[in-house]
C-alpha positions as CSV (number, residue, x, y, z in Angstrom):
1,X,57.2,29.7,58.7
2,X,60.0,28.6,56.3
3,X,63.2,30.1,55.0
4,X,63.1,32.1,51.8
5,X,66.1,31.7,49.6
6,X,65.6,34.8,47.5
7,X,63.6,38.0,47.7
8,X,62.9,37.9,44.0
9,X,63.1,35.3,41.2
10,X,66.4,35.5,39.3
11,X,66.3,36.2,35.6
12,X,67.6,32.7,34.8
13,X,64.6,31.1,36.4
14,X,62.2,33.0,34.1
15,X,62.8,31.4,30.8
16,X,61.0,29.6,28.0
17,X,60.0,25.9,28.4
18,X,62.1,24.8,25.5
19,X,64.8,26.0,23.1
20,X,64.0,23.4,20.4
21,X,62.7,25.2,17.3
22,X,60.5,22.3,16.3
23,X,58.9,22.1,19.7
24,X,58.3,25.8,19.7
25,X,56.4,25.5,16.5
26,X,54.2,22.7,17.8
27,X,53.7,24.0,21.4
28,X,52.3,27.4,22.3
29,X,55.0,29.7,23.5
30,X,54.4,30.9,27.0
31,X,55.9,34.3,26.4
32,X,53.6,35.1,23.5
33,X,51.4,37.4,25.6
34,X,51.1,41.1,25.2
35,X,53.9,42.9,26.9
36,X,52.3,46.3,26.3
37,X,49.7,46.0,29.1
38,X,47.5,49.1,29.5
39,X,49.4,51.8,31.4
40,X,46.4,52.5,33.7
41,X,46.1,53.3,37.4
42,X,45.8,49.6,38.4
43,X,48.7,48.4,36.2
44,X,50.9,51.0,37.8
45,X,49.7,50.0,41.3
46,X,50.5,46.3,40.5
47,X,54.0,47.4,39.4
48,X,54.6,49.7,42.4
49,X,56.1,47.0,44.6
50,X,56.9,43.3,45.0
51,X,53.5,42.1,46.2
52,X,54.9,38.5,46.7
53,X,57.6,39.6,49.2
54,X,55.7,37.8,52.0
55,X,54.1,35.1,49.7
56,X,52.7,33.3,47.9
57,X,56.1,31.8,46.9
58,X,57.6,29.9,44.1
59,X,59.3,26.6,45.1
60,X,62.7,28.2,44.0
61,X,62.3,30.9,46.6
62,X,61.9,28.9,49.8
63,X,63.5,26.2,51.8
64,X,60.8,23.9,53.0
65,X,63.3,21.8,55.0
66,X,63.9,24.8,57.3
67,X,61.0,23.8,59.6
68,X,59.1,20.7,60.6
69,X,55.6,21.9,59.6
70,X,53.4,19.2,58.1
71,X,52.1,20.3,54.7
72,X,49.8,18.9,52.0
73,X,51.5,18.3,48.7
74,X,49.2,18.8,45.7
75,X,52.0,18.5,43.2
76,X,51.9,21.9,41.6
77,X,50.8,23.5,44.9
78,X,52.0,23.0,48.4
79,X,49.5,23.9,51.2
80,X,50.2,24.7,54.9
81,X,47.0,23.8,56.9
82,X,45.9,25.8,59.9
83,X,43.9,24.7,63.0
84,X,40.2,24.3,62.3
85,X,40.7,24.5,58.5
86,X,38.0,22.8,56.3
87,X,39.2,21.7,52.9
88,X,37.1,20.7,49.8
89,X,38.5,19.7,46.4
90,X,36.9,20.3,43.1
91,X,38.1,17.2,41.1
92,X,37.7,16.7,37.4
93,X,36.1,13.3,36.7
94,X,37.9,13.1,33.4
95,X,41.5,13.9,34.4
96,X,41.1,13.0,38.2
97,X,43.1,16.2,38.9
98,X,42.1,18.8,41.4
99,X,40.9,22.0,39.6
100,X,40.4,24.1,42.7
101,X,40.6,24.1,46.4
102,X,38.0,25.5,48.7
103,X,39.3,26.4,52.1
104,X,36.8,27.4,54.9
105,X,37.6,29.4,58.1
106,X,34.5,29.9,60.2
107,X,32.1,32.0,58.0
108,X,34.6,32.9,55.3
109,X,35.8,30.8,52.4
110,X,38.6,31.0,49.9
111,X,38.7,29.3,46.5
112,X,42.2,28.7,45.2
113,X,43.2,27.9,41.6
114,X,46.5,27.9,39.7
115,X,47.0,29.0,36.1
116,X,49.8,29.2,33.6
117,X,51.3,32.7,32.9
118,X,53.7,34.1,30.4
119,X,57.5,33.9,31.0
120,X,57.7,37.6,30.5
121,X,55.2,40.4,31.1
122,X,52.2,40.7,33.3
123,X,48.8,39.2,32.4
124,X,46.9,40.7,35.3
125,X,45.3,43.5,33.3
126,X,44.1,41.1,30.6
127,X,42.6,38.8,33.3
128,X,40.8,41.7,34.8
129,X,39.5,42.7,31.4
130,X,38.2,39.2,30.8
131,X,36.5,39.2,34.2
132,X,34.9,42.6,33.5
133,X,33.4,41.2,30.2
134,X,32.1,38.1,31.9
135,X,30.6,40.2,34.7
136,X,28.8,42.4,32.2
137,X,27.5,39.4,30.4
138,X,26.1,38.0,33.7
139,X,24.5,41.4,34.4
140,X,26.6,41.8,37.6
141,X,28.8,44.6,38.9
142,X,32.6,44.8,39.3
143,X,34.9,47.3,40.9
144,X,38.6,47.5,41.5
145,X,40.3,48.5,44.7
146,X,43.7,48.5,46.4
147,X,44.1,45.2,48.1
148,X,46.7,43.5,50.3
149,X,48.2,41.7,47.2
150,X,47.9,44.4,44.6
151,X,44.7,45.2,42.6
152,X,41.7,43.5,44.2
153,X,38.6,42.6,42.1
154,X,35.2,42.9,43.8
155,X,32.2,41.5,42.1
156,X,28.5,40.9,42.8
157,X,26.9,38.4,40.5
158,X,23.3,37.1,40.3
159,X,22.8,33.5,41.3
160,X,20.0,31.0,41.3
161,X,19.7,28.5,44.2
162,X,18.8,24.8,43.6
163,X,15.2,25.6,44.8
164,X,14.8,28.3,42.1
165,X,15.2,31.3,44.3
166,X,17.4,34.1,42.9
167,X,19.9,36.2,44.8
168,X,23.3,37.9,44.6
169,X,26.8,36.5,45.5
170,X,29.6,38.9,46.4
171,X,33.3,38.0,46.0
172,X,36.7,39.5,46.4
173,X,39.5,38.2,44.1
174,X,43.3,38.2,44.9
175,X,45.7,37.5,42.0
176,X,49.4,37.2,42.1
177,X,51.7,36.3,39.3
178,X,55.0,34.4,39.7
179,X,57.4,32.8,37.3
180,X,55.2,31.3,34.6
181,X,52.2,31.0,37.0
182,X,49.3,33.0,38.3
183,X,47.6,32.1,41.5
184,X,44.0,33.2,42.1
185,X,42.2,33.4,45.4
186,X,38.4,34.2,45.5
187,X,37.0,35.1,48.9
188,X,33.4,34.1,49.4
189,X,30.9,34.2,52.3
190,X,31.8,36.6,55.1
191,X,35.3,37.0,53.5
192,X,33.7,38.8,50.5
193,X,32.4,41.6,52.6
194,X,35.1,42.1,55.1
195,X,37.7,44.8,54.5
196,X,41.3,43.9,53.8
197,X,42.4,41.0,56.0
198,X,40.3,41.4,59.2
199,X,38.0,38.9,60.9
200,X,37.6,35.5,59.5
201,X,39.6,36.5,56.4
202,X,42.8,36.9,58.4
203,X,43.4,33.2,58.5
204,X,42.6,32.8,54.8
205,X,45.1,35.6,53.9
206,X,47.8,34.0,55.9
207,X,46.9,30.6,54.2
208,X,47.1,32.2,50.8
209,X,50.5,33.9,51.5
210,X,51.9,30.6,52.7
211,X,51.1,28.7,49.5
212,X,54.1,27.5,47.5
213,X,53.8,26.9,43.7
214,X,55.8,24.1,42.1
215,X,55.1,25.0,38.5
216,X,57.2,22.4,36.7
217,X,58.3,22.5,33.1
218,X,55.2,21.2,31.3
219,X,54.2,23.6,28.5
220,X,50.9,25.4,29.1
221,X,49.1,28.2,27.2
222,X,48.9,31.4,29.3
223,X,45.6,31.4,31.2
224,X,45.4,27.6,31.1
225,X,44.3,25.9,34.4
226,X,47.1,23.9,36.0
227,X,45.6,20.8,37.6
228,X,46.7,19.6,41.1
229,X,47.2,16.1,42.3
230,X,45.3,14.6,45.3
231,X,47.8,14.1,48.1
232,X,48.5,10.4,48.8
233,X,47.0,10.5,52.3
234,X,43.8,12.2,51.1
235,X,43.6,9.8,48.1
236,X,43.5,6.8,50.5
237,X,40.7,8.5,52.5
238,X,38.7,9.2,49.4
239,X,39.1,5.6,48.2
240,X,37.9,4.3,51.5
241,X,34.9,6.6,51.5
242,X,34.0,5.6,48.0
243,X,34.2,1.9,48.9
244,X,31.9,2.4,51.8
245,X,29.4,4.3,49.7
246,X,29.4,1.7,46.8
247,X,26.4,-0.6,46.8
248,X,27.1,-4.2,48.0
249,X,27.5,-6.7,45.1
250,X,24.8,-9.3,44.7
């Protein structure tokens, strides 16, 4: 859908946020993450190929002017909509930034969130380890499998509905790491039980691969959530809806 300028990110793109010694002491260094990730089956699978060859992309890897597709610009993340797409935003009341996007295609849903990653080395194994610990604490189950974007995490967690009924929620998680960022996609609904990228999940897989990350130079601790900005067009709509919902003044 757009021209890609490079197959891989050049070494000069992956660098520390600052060379200033004083700032390095006051700000967390993004490359201070373990480079000696466990040499297990899944780490080797992640390193077996370039899983981002067909996306998701870094802004330095594509030419968005190569087509006339209308996209939604969330600041740190650029989204390409598809026909029939439903979009919900999880917005922090404190920062007014978007913490996650929920994209729905028929009976499948995909939750997308962007995180900071180290300048060097993979943090995927550590994230999976953290997810495993959280799953055990929640008394759920977690398995790893070979997915379309590297190691895929499949979880089943107990949930409680607003009416007090208990049940289980299944999910599939895609994770890809780019230059100083990690993009996470969690498939829910029918997308959590479909294999690979078939059925309703096919649109969501294409959507995920078409995402473009504009990381920026702001220092972040690896693993820190990177907030997104509400696009101007959507912000105007939200303000209009809020005005209609506000009670009339006396």
